[in-house]
C-alpha positions in Angstrom: 16.7 1.3 -1.4 13.4 2.8 0.9 11.3 -0.5 1.0 14.0 -2.7 2.0 13.2 -3.6 5.7 16.2 -2.5 8.0 14.8 -2.7 11.6 11.8 -4.7 13.4 9.3 -1.8 12.6 10.3 -2.3 9.0 9.8 -5.9 8.8 6.6 -5.9 11.4 4.9 -3.5 8.3 6.1 -5.0 5.4 4.7 -8.8 7.3 1.6 -7.2 7.8 2.0 -5.1 4.1 2.4 -8.8 2.6 -1.0 -10.3 4.3 -2.8 -7.7 2.8 -2.1 -7.8 -0.8 -2.0 -11.8 -0.4 -6.1 -11.4 1.1 -6.3 -9.3 -1.8 -5.8 -12.0 -4.5 -7.5 -14.5 -2.8 -10.7 -12.2 -2.5 -10.2 -12.3 -6.4 -10.4 -16.1 -7.0 -13.3 -16.0 -3.5 -16.4 -17.7 -4.3 -19.2 -15.3 -2.7 -19.7 -17.2 0.5 -16.1 -16.7 1.2 -16.0 -12.8 0.2 -17.9 -11.3 3.5 -15.1 -13.0 5.7 -12.0 -12.2 3.1 -13.5 -8.5 3.2 -13.7 -8.0 6.7 -10.1 -9.7 7.5 -8.9 -6.6 5.1 -10.5 -4.0 6.8 -8.9 -4.8 9.8 -5.6 -5.6 8.7 -6.1 -2.1 6.7 -6.8 -0.9 10.1 -3.8 -2.5 12.1 -1.6 -1.1 8.4 -2.8 2.7 8.7 -1.8 2.4 12.8 1.6 1.4 11.9 3.9 4.0 11.6 4.7 3.8 7.6 8.7 3.0 7.6 9.6 4.1 4.5 8.6 6.5 1.7 7.1 3.3 -0.4 5.2 2.8 3.1 3.7 6.3 2.8 2.8 5.9 -1.2 1.0 2.4 0.1 -0.9 3.9 2.4 -1.9 6.2 0.5 -3.4 3.9 -2.4 -4.6 1.8 0.7 -6.5 4.7 1.4 -7.9 6.5 -2.2 -8.1 3.2 -3.7 -11.6 3.7 -5.1 -11.0 7.0 -6.3 -7.1 6.1 -8.8 -9.3 3.8 -11.1 -11.7 7.0 -12.0 -11.5 9.4 -15.0 -11.9 12.7 -12.9 -9.9 14.9 -12.3 -10.0 14.4 -8.6 -8.7 10.3 -9.6 -5.7 11.8 -11.8 -4.5 14.4 -9.1 -4.2 11.3 -7.1 -2.2 9.1 -9.6 -0.1 11.9 -10.1 0.7 12.4 -6.6 1.1 8.6 -6.3 3.6 8.5 -9.4 5.5 12.3 -7.6 6.4 10.2 -4.4 7.6 7.6 -6.1 9.9 9.8 -8.7 11.1 11.6 -5.8 12.0 7.5 -4.5 14.0 6.7 -6.9 16.1 9.9 -7.6 16.6 9.7 -3.9 17.7 5.7 -4.0 20.0 7.0 -6.9 21.3 9.7 -5.9 22.4 7.7 -2.9 23.9 4.8 -5.4 21.5 2.2 -4.4 
């Protein structure tokens, strides 16, 4: 599948992304005095992820979602367009996987 690590760069990307998700989860339950440090760590990992070549289309979706996060939940036209773009890419990945028998 498009999001399965196949090489060292894939593994590096997946490790960074998992670290990013862990930090986001930690931020959700953090005490106020912990939030600043976690937000700084999240920003650092985001920078690393954006600088790391995406090893798959799924990683590209993850990068776009990370960049667009503040704008994905709105009710305005731009938010809807960004959600649709992400859905389109996800649909293309699924179609490609089906064609390849994955």
